[in-house]
HTML snippet that shows the backbone in 3Dmol.js (N, CA, C, O; Angstrom):
<script src="https://3Dmol.org/build/3Dmol-min.js"></script>
<div id="view" style="width:600px;height:400px;position:relative"></div>
<script>
const pdb = `
ATOM      1  N   MET A   1      83.990 -77.493   2.107  1.00  0.00           N
ATOM      2  CA  MET A   1      84.942 -76.448   2.244  1.00  0.00           C
ATOM      3  C   MET A   1      86.101 -77.670   2.085  1.00  0.00           C
ATOM      4  O   MET A   1      85.910 -78.885   2.018  1.00  0.00           O
ATOM      5  N   GLY A   2      87.569 -76.795   2.040  1.00  0.00           N
ATOM      6  CA  GLY A   2      88.644 -77.710   2.082  1.00  0.00           C
ATOM      7  C   GLY A   2      89.633 -76.578   2.388  1.00  0.00           C
ATOM      8  O   GLY A   2      89.550 -75.484   1.829  1.00  0.00           O
ATOM      9  N   ILE A   3      90.368 -76.815   3.100  1.00  0.00           N
ATOM     10  CA  ILE A   3      91.679 -76.616   3.234  1.00  0.00           C
ATOM     11  C   ILE A   3      92.968 -77.355   2.896  1.00  0.00           C
ATOM     12  O   ILE A   3      93.125 -78.326   3.637  1.00  0.00           O
ATOM     13  N   VAL A   4      93.756 -77.217   2.166  1.00  0.00           N
ATOM     14  CA  VAL A   4      94.779 -78.146   1.660  1.00  0.00           C
ATOM     15  C   VAL A   4      96.381 -77.363   2.126  1.00  0.00           C
ATOM     16  O   VAL A   4      96.816 -76.230   1.918  1.00  0.00           O
ATOM     17  N   ILE A   5      96.766 -78.166   2.599  1.00  0.00           N
ATOM     18  CA  ILE A   5      98.253 -77.593   3.444  1.00  0.00           C
ATOM     19  C   ILE A   5      99.162 -78.489   2.823  1.00  0.00           C
ATOM     20  O   ILE A   5      99.084 -79.711   2.952  1.00  0.00           O
ATOM     21  N   TYR A   6     100.203 -77.778   2.012  1.00  0.00           N
ATOM     22  CA  TYR A   6     101.377 -78.602   1.430  1.00  0.00           C
ATOM     23  C   TYR A   6     102.080 -79.430   2.672  1.00  0.00           C
ATOM     24  O   TYR A   6     102.181 -79.062   3.842  1.00  0.00           O
ATOM     25  N   ALA A   7     102.534 -80.650   2.071  1.00  0.00           N
ATOM     26  CA  ALA A   7     103.051 -81.558   3.097  1.00  0.00           C
ATOM     27  C   ALA A   7     103.778 -81.098   3.936  1.00  0.00           C
ATOM     28  O   ALA A   7     103.502 -81.232   5.128  1.00  0.00           O
ATOM     29  N   PRO A   8     104.929 -80.416   3.502  1.00  0.00           N
ATOM     30  CA  PRO A   8     106.111 -80.232   4.686  1.00  0.00           C
ATOM     31  C   PRO A   8     105.433 -79.100   5.749  1.00  0.00           C
ATOM     32  O   PRO A   8     105.815 -78.978   6.912  1.00  0.00           O
ATOM     33  N   GLU A   9     104.456 -78.373   5.189  1.00  0.00           N
ATOM     34  CA  GLU A   9     104.052 -77.392   6.416  1.00  0.00           C
ATOM     35  C   GLU A   9     103.114 -77.827   7.203  1.00  0.00           C
ATOM     36  O   GLU A   9     102.715 -77.107   8.118  1.00  0.00           O
ATOM     37  N   ARG A  10     102.556 -79.165   6.978  1.00  0.00           N
ATOM     38  CA  ARG A  10     101.310 -79.587   8.243  1.00  0.00           C
ATOM     39  C   ARG A  10     101.891 -79.737   9.710  1.00  0.00           C
ATOM     40  O   ARG A  10     103.081 -79.775  10.025  1.00  0.00           O
ATOM     41  N   GLY A  11     101.096 -79.792  10.302  1.00  0.00           N
ATOM     42  CA  GLY A  11     101.242 -79.660  11.987  1.00  0.00           C
ATOM     43  C   GLY A  11     101.854 -78.468  12.425  1.00  0.00           C
ATOM     44  O   GLY A  11     102.528 -78.471  13.455  1.00  0.00           O
ATOM     45  N   LYS A  12     101.655 -77.237  11.611  1.00  0.00           N
ATOM     46  CA  LYS A  12     102.193 -76.123  12.203  1.00  0.00           C
ATOM     47  C   LYS A  12     101.018 -75.093  12.568  1.00  0.00           C
ATOM     48  O   LYS A  12     101.193 -73.953  13.000  1.00  0.00           O
ATOM     49  N   GLY A  13      99.503 -75.857  12.251  1.00  0.00           N
ATOM     50  CA  GLY A  13      98.546 -74.933  12.830  1.00  0.00           C
ATOM     51  C   GLY A  13      98.004 -73.918  11.912  1.00  0.00           C
ATOM     52  O   GLY A  13      97.341 -72.940  12.258  1.00  0.00           O
ATOM     53  N   TYR A  14      98.369 -74.260  10.616  1.00  0.00           N
ATOM     54  CA  TYR A  14      97.771 -73.276   9.590  1.00  0.00           C
ATOM     55  C   TYR A  14      96.378 -73.963   8.964  1.00  0.00           C
ATOM     56  O   TYR A  14      95.741 -73.418   8.063  1.00  0.00           O
ATOM     57  N   GLY A  15      96.017 -75.177   9.542  1.00  0.00           N
ATOM     58  CA  GLY A  15      94.443 -75.674   9.109  1.00  0.00           C
ATOM     59  C   GLY A  15      93.684 -74.833  10.050  1.00  0.00           C
ATOM     60  O   GLY A  15      92.752 -74.060   9.828  1.00  0.00           O
ATOM     61  N   ARG A  16      94.207 -75.107  11.011  1.00  0.00           N
ATOM     62  CA  ARG A  16      93.227 -74.563  12.193  1.00  0.00           C
ATOM     63  C   ARG A  16      93.177 -72.933  11.953  1.00  0.00           C
ATOM     64  O   ARG A  16      92.065 -72.495  12.246  1.00  0.00           O
ATOM     65  N   GLN A  17      93.960 -72.072  11.564  1.00  0.00           N
ATOM     66  CA  GLN A  17      94.146 -70.968  11.192  1.00  0.00           C
ATOM     67  C   GLN A  17      93.033 -70.636  10.132  1.00  0.00           C
ATOM     68  O   GLN A  17      92.068 -69.909  10.369  1.00  0.00           O
ATOM     69  N   GLY A  18      93.295 -71.282   8.892  1.00  0.00           N
ATOM     70  CA  GLY A  18      92.300 -71.318   7.871  1.00  0.00           C
ATOM     71  C   GLY A  18      90.955 -71.423   8.208  1.00  0.00           C
ATOM     72  O   GLY A  18      90.134 -70.665   7.691  1.00  0.00           O
ATOM     73  N   LEU A  19      90.623 -72.300   9.037  1.00  0.00           N
ATOM     74  CA  LEU A  19      89.534 -72.576   9.396  1.00  0.00           C
ATOM     75  C   LEU A  19      88.743 -71.604  10.159  1.00  0.00           C
ATOM     76  O   LEU A  19      87.528 -71.447  10.035  1.00  0.00           O
ATOM     77  N   ARG A  20      89.636 -70.865  11.079  1.00  0.00           N
ATOM     78  CA  ARG A  20      88.956 -69.710  11.902  1.00  0.00           C
ATOM     79  C   ARG A  20      88.854 -68.622  10.978  1.00  0.00           C
ATOM     80  O   ARG A  20      87.873 -67.908  11.184  1.00  0.00           O
ATOM     81  N   LEU A  21      89.662 -68.255   9.918  1.00  0.00           N
ATOM     82  CA  LEU A  21      89.760 -67.480   8.942  1.00  0.00           C
ATOM     83  C   LEU A  21      88.247 -67.495   8.302  1.00  0.00           C
ATOM     84  O   LEU A  21      87.432 -66.574   8.364  1.00  0.00           O
ATOM     85  N   LEU A  22      88.067 -68.859   7.628  1.00  0.00           N
ATOM     86  CA  LEU A  22      86.660 -69.037   7.116  1.00  0.00           C
ATOM     87  C   LEU A  22      85.488 -68.831   7.618  1.00  0.00           C
ATOM     88  O   LEU A  22      84.520 -68.378   7.008  1.00  0.00           O
ATOM     89  N   ALA A  23      85.546 -69.267   9.127  1.00  0.00           N
ATOM     90  CA  ALA A  23      84.557 -68.903  10.125  1.00  0.00           C
ATOM     91  C   ALA A  23      84.469 -67.568   9.985  1.00  0.00           C
ATOM     92  O   ALA A  23      83.496 -67.159   9.351  1.00  0.00           O
ATOM     93  N   ASP A  24      85.278 -66.738  10.437  1.00  0.00           N
ATOM     94  CA  ASP A  24      85.304 -65.193  10.588  1.00  0.00           C
ATOM     95  C   ASP A  24      84.577 -64.517   9.466  1.00  0.00           C
ATOM     96  O   ASP A  24      83.724 -63.639   9.600  1.00  0.00           O
ATOM     97  N   ARG A  25      85.072 -65.097   8.198  1.00  0.00           N
ATOM     98  CA  ARG A  25      84.181 -64.487   6.895  1.00  0.00           C
ATOM     99  C   ARG A  25      82.663 -64.824   6.874  1.00  0.00           C
ATOM    100  O   ARG A  25      81.746 -64.039   6.631  1.00  0.00           O
ATOM    101  N   ALA A  26      82.590 -65.981   7.139  1.00  0.00           N
ATOM    102  CA  ALA A  26      81.036 -66.665   7.025  1.00  0.00           C
ATOM    103  C   ALA A  26      80.230 -65.950   7.979  1.00  0.00           C
ATOM    104  O   ALA A  26      79.243 -65.350   7.555  1.00  0.00           O
ATOM    105  N   PHE A  27      80.490 -65.927   9.134  1.00  0.00           N
ATOM    106  CA  PHE A  27      79.895 -65.188  10.458  1.00  0.00           C
ATOM    107  C   PHE A  27      79.972 -63.824  10.461  1.00  0.00           C
ATOM    108  O   PHE A  27      78.899 -63.284  10.731  1.00  0.00           O
ATOM    109  N   LEU A  28      80.961 -63.035  10.231  1.00  0.00           N
ATOM    110  CA  LEU A  28      81.141 -61.838  10.847  1.00  0.00           C
ATOM    111  C   LEU A  28      80.938 -60.797   9.326  1.00  0.00           C
ATOM    112  O   LEU A  28      80.633 -59.605   9.363  1.00  0.00           O
ATOM    113  N   VAL A  29      81.166 -61.515   8.191  1.00  0.00           N
ATOM    114  CA  VAL A  29      80.970 -60.672   6.824  1.00  0.00           C
ATOM    115  C   VAL A  29      79.983 -61.188   6.200  1.00  0.00           C
ATOM    116  O   VAL A  29      79.229 -60.391   5.642  1.00  0.00           O
ATOM    117  N   ASP A  30      79.711 -62.496   6.109  1.00  0.00           N
ATOM    118  CA  ASP A  30      78.645 -62.787   5.260  1.00  0.00           C
ATOM    119  C   ASP A  30      77.165 -63.075   5.807  1.00  0.00           C
ATOM    120  O   ASP A  30      76.160 -63.314   5.138  1.00  0.00           O
ATOM    121  N   GLY A  31      77.308 -62.981   7.312  1.00  0.00           N
ATOM    122  CA  GLY A  31      75.868 -63.261   8.055  1.00  0.00           C
ATOM    123  C   GLY A  31      75.585 -64.663   8.010  1.00  0.00           C
ATOM    124  O   GLY A  31      74.490 -64.865   8.536  1.00  0.00           O
ATOM    125  N   VAL A  32      76.253 -65.966   7.499  1.00  0.00           N
ATOM    126  CA  VAL A  32      75.968 -66.961   7.595  1.00  0.00           C
ATOM    127  C   VAL A  32      75.602 -67.356   9.046  1.00  0.00           C
ATOM    128  O   VAL A  32      76.218 -66.859   9.989  1.00  0.00           O
ATOM    129  N   GLU A  33      74.502 -68.338   9.247  1.00  0.00           N
ATOM    130  CA  GLU A  33      74.240 -68.762  10.639  1.00  0.00           C
ATOM    131  C   GLU A  33      74.850 -70.009  10.826  1.00  0.00           C
ATOM    132  O   GLU A  33      75.370 -70.239  11.918  1.00  0.00           O
ATOM    133  N   ARG A  34      74.876 -71.058   9.719  1.00  0.00           N
ATOM    134  CA  ARG A  34      75.726 -72.260  10.522  1.00  0.00           C
ATOM    135  C   ARG A  34      76.682 -72.867   9.329  1.00  0.00           C
ATOM    136  O   ARG A  34      76.394 -72.918   8.133  1.00  0.00           O
ATOM    137  N   LEU A  35      77.720 -73.251   9.869  1.00  0.00           N
ATOM    138  CA  LEU A  35      78.629 -73.973   8.772  1.00  0.00           C
ATOM    139  C   LEU A  35      78.470 -75.536   9.097  1.00  0.00           C
ATOM    140  O   LEU A  35      78.112 -75.956  10.198  1.00  0.00           O
ATOM    141  N   HIS A  36      78.729 -76.195   8.193  1.00  0.00           N
ATOM    142  CA  HIS A  36      78.537 -77.742   8.228  1.00  0.00           C
ATOM    143  C   HIS A  36      79.329 -78.407   7.575  1.00  0.00           C
ATOM    144  O   HIS A  36      79.340 -78.035   6.402  1.00  0.00           O
ATOM    145  N   ASN A  37      80.148 -79.399   7.827  1.00  0.00           N
ATOM    146  CA  ASN A  37      81.177 -80.104   6.934  1.00  0.00           C
ATOM    147  C   ASN A  37      81.031 -81.699   7.347  1.00  0.00           C
ATOM    148  O   ASN A  37      80.682 -82.088   8.462  1.00  0.00           O
ATOM    149  N   ASP A  38      81.339 -82.468   6.323  1.00  0.00           N
ATOM    150  CA  ASP A  38      81.125 -83.826   6.365  1.00  0.00           C
ATOM    151  C   ASP A  38      82.550 -84.566   5.723  1.00  0.00           C
ATOM    152  O   ASP A  38      83.134 -84.231   4.692  1.00  0.00           O
ATOM    153  N   PHE A  39      82.886 -85.592   6.594  1.00  0.00           N
ATOM    154  CA  PHE A  39      84.335 -86.230   5.899  1.00  0.00           C
ATOM    155  C   PHE A  39      84.303 -87.582   6.341  1.00  0.00           C
ATOM    156  O   PHE A  39      83.422 -87.969   7.109  1.00  0.00           O
ATOM    157  N   GLU A  40      85.262 -88.377   5.882  1.00  0.00           N
ATOM    158  CA  GLU A  40      85.615 -89.820   6.360  1.00  0.00           C
ATOM    159  C   GLU A  40      85.859 -89.715   8.008  1.00  0.00           C
ATOM    160  O   GLU A  40      86.226 -88.629   8.455  1.00  0.00           O
ATOM    161  N   THR A  41      85.706 -90.567   8.689  1.00  0.00           N
ATOM    162  CA  THR A  41      85.859 -90.826  10.069  1.00  0.00           C
ATOM    163  C   THR A  41      87.484 -90.910  10.278  1.00  0.00           C
ATOM    164  O   THR A  41      88.115 -90.474  11.240  1.00  0.00           O
ATOM    165  N   THR A  42      87.934 -91.509   9.255  1.00  0.00           N
ATOM    166  CA  THR A  42      89.442 -91.682   9.335  1.00  0.00           C
ATOM    167  C   THR A  42      90.448 -90.547   9.382  1.00  0.00           C
ATOM    168  O   THR A  42      91.615 -90.629   9.764  1.00  0.00           O
ATOM    169  N   ARG A  43      89.865 -89.566   8.972  1.00  0.00           N
ATOM    170  CA  ARG A  43      90.594 -88.399   8.922  1.00  0.00           C
ATOM    171  C   ARG A  43      90.862 -87.570  10.391  1.00  0.00           C
ATOM    172  O   ARG A  43      90.411 -86.436  10.551  1.00  0.00           O
ATOM    173  N   ASP A  44      91.472 -88.114  11.203  1.00  0.00           N
ATOM    174  CA  ASP A  44      91.642 -87.459  12.804  1.00  0.00           C
ATOM    175  C   ASP A  44      91.981 -86.013  12.611  1.00  0.00           C
ATOM    176  O   ASP A  44      91.218 -85.093  12.907  1.00  0.00           O
ATOM    177  N   ALA A  45      93.310 -85.857  12.038  1.00  0.00           N
ATOM    178  CA  ALA A  45      93.670 -84.417  11.848  1.00  0.00           C
ATOM    179  C   ALA A  45      92.407 -83.405  11.605  1.00  0.00           C
ATOM    180  O   ALA A  45      92.009 -82.590  12.438  1.00  0.00           O
ATOM    181  N   ALA A  46      91.853 -83.615  10.296  1.00  0.00           N
ATOM    182  CA  ALA A  46      90.560 -82.618  10.150  1.00  0.00           C
ATOM    183  C   ALA A  46      89.676 -82.718  11.378  1.00  0.00           C
ATOM    184  O   ALA A  46      89.210 -81.671  11.827  1.00  0.00           O
ATOM    185  N   TYR A  47      89.365 -84.013  12.038  1.00  0.00           N
ATOM    186  CA  TYR A  47      88.311 -83.775  13.127  1.00  0.00           C
ATOM    187  C   TYR A  47      88.960 -83.041  14.223  1.00  0.00           C
ATOM    188  O   TYR A  47      88.197 -82.320  14.867  1.00  0.00           O
ATOM    189  N   HIS A  48      90.208 -83.058  14.587  1.00  0.00           N
ATOM    190  CA  HIS A  48      90.747 -82.395  15.780  1.00  0.00           C
ATOM    191  C   HIS A  48      90.652 -80.799  15.548  1.00  0.00           C
ATOM    192  O   HIS A  48      90.201 -79.983  16.351  1.00  0.00           O
ATOM    193  N   ILE A  49      91.214 -80.527  14.186  1.00  0.00           N
ATOM    194  CA  ILE A  49      91.235 -79.404  13.553  1.00  0.00           C
ATOM    195  C   ILE A  49      89.677 -78.324  13.896  1.00  0.00           C
ATOM    196  O   ILE A  49      89.553 -77.199  14.381  1.00  0.00           O
ATOM    197  N   HIS A  50      88.765 -79.258  13.407  1.00  0.00           N
ATOM    198  CA  HIS A  50      87.399 -78.586  13.403  1.00  0.00           C
ATOM    199  C   HIS A  50      86.837 -78.582  14.769  1.00  0.00           C
ATOM    200  O   HIS A  50      86.218 -77.593  15.161  1.00  0.00           O
ATOM    201  N   ARG A  51      86.999 -79.560  15.481  1.00  0.00           N
ATOM    202  CA  ARG A  51      86.675 -79.558  17.093  1.00  0.00           C
ATOM    203  C   ARG A  51      87.426 -78.319  18.164  1.00  0.00           C
ATOM    204  O   ARG A  51      86.833 -77.901  19.158  1.00  0.00           O
ATOM    205  N   ALA A  52      88.703 -77.877  17.790  1.00  0.00           N
ATOM    206  CA  ALA A  52      89.256 -76.860  18.093  1.00  0.00           C
ATOM    207  C   ALA A  52      88.932 -75.560  17.899  1.00  0.00           C
ATOM    208  O   ALA A  52      89.251 -74.588  18.585  1.00  0.00           O
ATOM    209  N   VAL A  53      88.180 -75.620  16.771  1.00  0.00           N
ATOM    210  CA  VAL A  53      87.554 -74.525  16.410  1.00  0.00           C
ATOM    211  C   VAL A  53      86.238 -74.003  16.851  1.00  0.00           C
ATOM    212  O   VAL A  53      85.793 -72.857  16.780  1.00  0.00           O
ATOM    213  N   GLY A  54      85.687 -75.137  17.343  1.00  0.00           N
ATOM    214  CA  GLY A  54      84.298 -74.985  17.982  1.00  0.00           C
ATOM    215  C   GLY A  54      83.414 -75.892  17.431  1.00  0.00           C
ATOM    216  O   GLY A  54      82.566 -76.223  18.259  1.00  0.00           O
ATOM    217  N   PHE A  55      83.265 -76.486  16.226  1.00  0.00           N
ATOM    218  CA  PHE A  55      82.506 -77.465  15.372  1.00  0.00           C
ATOM    219  C   PHE A  55      82.090 -78.390  16.421  1.00  0.00           C
ATOM    220  O   PHE A  55      82.799 -78.698  17.380  1.00  0.00           O
ATOM    221  N   ARG A  56      80.689 -78.901  16.157  1.00  0.00           N
ATOM    222  CA  ARG A  56      80.268 -80.077  17.222  1.00  0.00           C
ATOM    223  C   ARG A  56      79.863 -81.131  16.372  1.00  0.00           C
ATOM    224  O   ARG A  56      79.313 -80.873  15.301  1.00  0.00           O
ATOM    225  N   GLU A  57      80.089 -82.358  16.757  1.00  0.00           N
ATOM    226  CA  GLU A  57      79.777 -83.778  16.063  1.00  0.00           C
ATOM    227  C   GLU A  57      78.274 -83.692  16.228  1.00  0.00           C
ATOM    228  O   GLU A  57      77.696 -83.582  17.309  1.00  0.00           O
ATOM    229  N   THR A  58      77.569 -83.770  14.747  1.00  0.00           N
ATOM    230  CA  THR A  58      76.044 -83.973  14.857  1.00  0.00           C
ATOM    231  C   THR A  58      75.659 -85.421  14.279  1.00  0.00           C
ATOM    232  O   THR A  58      74.460 -85.689  14.205  1.00  0.00           O
ATOM    233  N   GLY A  59      76.504 -86.264  13.911  1.00  0.00           N
ATOM    234  CA  GLY A  59      76.180 -87.741  13.543  1.00  0.00           C
ATOM    235  C   GLY A  59      77.301 -88.136  12.712  1.00  0.00           C
ATOM    236  O   GLY A  59      78.071 -87.373  12.129  1.00  0.00           O
ATOM    237  N   ARG A  60      77.316 -89.380  12.714  1.00  0.00           N
ATOM    238  CA  ARG A  60      77.954 -90.501  11.928  1.00  0.00           C
ATOM    239  C   ARG A  60      77.395 -91.701  11.088  1.00  0.00           C
ATOM    240  O   ARG A  60      76.769 -92.604  11.644  1.00  0.00           O
ATOM    241  N   GLU A  61      77.598 -91.697   9.937  1.00  0.00           N
ATOM    242  CA  GLU A  61      77.006 -92.522   9.173  1.00  0.00           C
ATOM    243  C   GLU A  61      77.690 -92.935   8.125  1.00  0.00           C
ATOM    244  O   GLU A  61      78.309 -92.083   7.487  1.00  0.00           O
ATOM    245  N   GLY A  62      77.743 -94.427   7.678  1.00  0.00           N
ATOM    246  CA  GLY A  62      78.533 -94.973   6.840  1.00  0.00           C
ATOM    247  C   GLY A  62      79.894 -94.453   6.610  1.00  0.00           C
ATOM    248  O   GLY A  62      80.204 -93.970   5.521  1.00  0.00           O
ATOM    249  N   GLY A  63      80.660 -94.529   7.530  1.00  0.00           N
ATOM    250  CA  GLY A  63      82.009 -93.952   7.701  1.00  0.00           C
ATOM    251  C   GLY A  63      82.588 -92.390   7.835  1.00  0.00           C
ATOM    252  O   GLY A  63      83.697 -91.902   8.051  1.00  0.00           O
ATOM    253  N   VAL A  64      81.191 -91.845   7.583  1.00  0.00           N
ATOM    254  CA  VAL A  64      81.386 -90.260   7.439  1.00  0.00           C
ATOM    255  C   VAL A  64      80.955 -89.616   8.660  1.00  0.00           C
ATOM    256  O   VAL A  64      79.873 -89.921   9.162  1.00  0.00           O
ATOM    257  N   ILE A  65      81.795 -88.659   9.228  1.00  0.00           N
ATOM    258  CA  ILE A  65      81.222 -87.828  10.243  1.00  0.00           C
ATOM    259  C   ILE A  65      80.847 -86.221  10.049  1.00  0.00           C
ATOM    260  O   ILE A  65      81.493 -85.478   9.310  1.00  0.00           O
ATOM    261  N   GLN A  66      79.806 -85.847  10.759  1.00  0.00           N
ATOM    262  CA  GLN A  66      79.045 -84.730  10.186  1.00  0.00           C
ATOM    263  C   GLN A  66      79.521 -83.643  11.348  1.00  0.00           C
ATOM    264  O   GLN A  66      79.455 -84.028  12.516  1.00  0.00           O
ATOM    265  N   LEU A  67      79.862 -82.680  11.152  1.00  0.00           N
ATOM    266  CA  LEU A  67      80.027 -81.634  12.000  1.00  0.00           C
ATOM    267  C   LEU A  67      79.518 -80.186  11.658  1.00  0.00           C
ATOM    268  O   LEU A  67      79.642 -79.825  10.488  1.00  0.00           O
ATOM    269  N   GLU A  68      79.010 -79.403  12.484  1.00  0.00           N
ATOM    270  CA  GLU A  68      78.565 -78.187  12.583  1.00  0.00           C
ATOM    271  C   GLU A  68      78.959 -77.120  13.476  1.00  0.00           C
ATOM    272  O   GLU A  68      79.227 -77.334  14.658  1.00  0.00           O
ATOM    273  N   LEU A  69      78.994 -76.146  13.019  1.00  0.00           N
ATOM    274  CA  LEU A  69      79.216 -74.856  14.071  1.00  0.00           C
ATOM    275  C   LEU A  69      78.185 -73.768  13.772  1.00  0.00           C
ATOM    276  O   LEU A  69      77.824 -73.580  12.610  1.00  0.00           O
ATOM    277  N   THR A  70      77.745 -73.112  14.694  1.00  0.00           N
ATOM    278  CA  THR A  70      76.832 -72.039  14.616  1.00  0.00           C
ATOM    279  C   THR A  70      77.284 -70.680  14.829  1.00  0.00           C
ATOM    280  O   THR A  70      78.313 -70.451  15.464  1.00  0.00           O
ATOM    281  N   ARG A  71      76.700 -69.940  14.423  1.00  0.00           N
ATOM    282  CA  ARG A  71      77.437 -68.476  14.496  1.00  0.00           C
ATOM    283  C   ARG A  71      77.447 -67.927  15.738  1.00  0.00           C
ATOM    284  O   ARG A  71      78.349 -67.174  16.105  1.00  0.00           O
ATOM    285  N   GLU A  72      76.370 -68.286  16.531  1.00  0.00           N
ATOM    286  CA  GLU A  72      75.956 -68.166  17.814  1.00  0.00           C
ATOM    287  C   GLU A  72      77.282 -68.733  19.074  1.00  0.00           C
ATOM    288  O   GLU A  72      77.736 -68.107  20.032  1.00  0.00           O
ATOM    289  N   ASP A  73      77.611 -70.128  18.580  1.00  0.00           N
ATOM    290  CA  ASP A  73      78.516 -70.800  19.381  1.00  0.00           C
ATOM    291  C   ASP A  73      79.955 -70.233  19.022  1.00  0.00           C
ATOM    292  O   ASP A  73      80.823 -69.992  19.861  1.00  0.00           O
ATOM    293  N   TYR A  74      80.069 -70.072  17.776  1.00  0.00           N
ATOM    294  CA  TYR A  74      81.721 -69.662  17.231  1.00  0.00           C
ATOM    295  C   TYR A  74      81.939 -68.111  17.964  1.00  0.00           C
ATOM    296  O   TYR A  74      82.972 -67.787  18.550  1.00  0.00           O
ATOM    297  N   LEU A  75      80.644 -67.169  17.782  1.00  0.00           N
ATOM    298  CA  LEU A  75      81.003 -65.748  18.547  1.00  0.00           C
ATOM    299  C   LEU A  75      80.971 -65.967  19.891  1.00  0.00           C
ATOM    300  O   LEU A  75      81.839 -65.266  20.410  1.00  0.00           O
ATOM    301  N   ARG A  76      80.354 -66.636  20.729  1.00  0.00           N
ATOM    302  CA  ARG A  76      80.198 -67.150  22.201  1.00  0.00           C
ATOM    303  C   ARG A  76      81.872 -67.511  22.503  1.00  0.00           C
ATOM    304  O   ARG A  76      82.482 -67.074  23.478  1.00  0.00           O
ATOM    305  N   GLY A  77      82.369 -68.262  21.613  1.00  0.00           N
ATOM    306  CA  GLY A  77      83.768 -68.815  22.031  1.00  0.00           C
ATOM    307  C   GLY A  77      84.730 -68.066  22.028  1.00  0.00           C
ATOM    308  O   GLY A  77      85.713 -68.287  22.736  1.00  0.00           O
ATOM    309  N   ARG A  78      84.640 -67.114  21.291  1.00  0.00           N
ATOM    310  CA  ARG A  78      85.604 -65.641  20.902  1.00  0.00           C
ATOM    311  C   ARG A  78      85.842 -64.885  21.970  1.00  0.00           C
ATOM    312  O   ARG A  78      86.954 -64.372  22.097  1.00  0.00           O
ATOM    313  N   VAL A  79      84.838 -64.686  22.925  1.00  0.00           N
ATOM    314  CA  VAL A  79      84.747 -63.988  23.883  1.00  0.00           C
ATOM    315  C   VAL A  79      85.693 -63.877  24.997  1.00  0.00           C
ATOM    316  O   VAL A  79      85.463 -63.105  25.928  1.00  0.00           O
TER     317      VAL A  79
END
`;
const viewer = $3Dmol.createViewer("view");
viewer.addModel(pdb, "pdb");
viewer.setStyle({}, {cartoon: {color: "spectrum"}});
viewer.zoomTo();
viewer.render();
</script>
């Protein structure tokens, strides 16, 4: 998955909003049970956005971080 924000608009919360919209669609409309994303450990902004939405770290290997979010955890966090 990827959310690309035009450089002058970065830091305004759009990435977090986009990730929440993606999770809403996946969990509430499409019935997905789990979302997973891998990216380089150097991408601090991406890491913090994912964590803010509720993703948890499941591993690190070779400079890549693995994150996942389950439907159950996401819906529990929205209450």
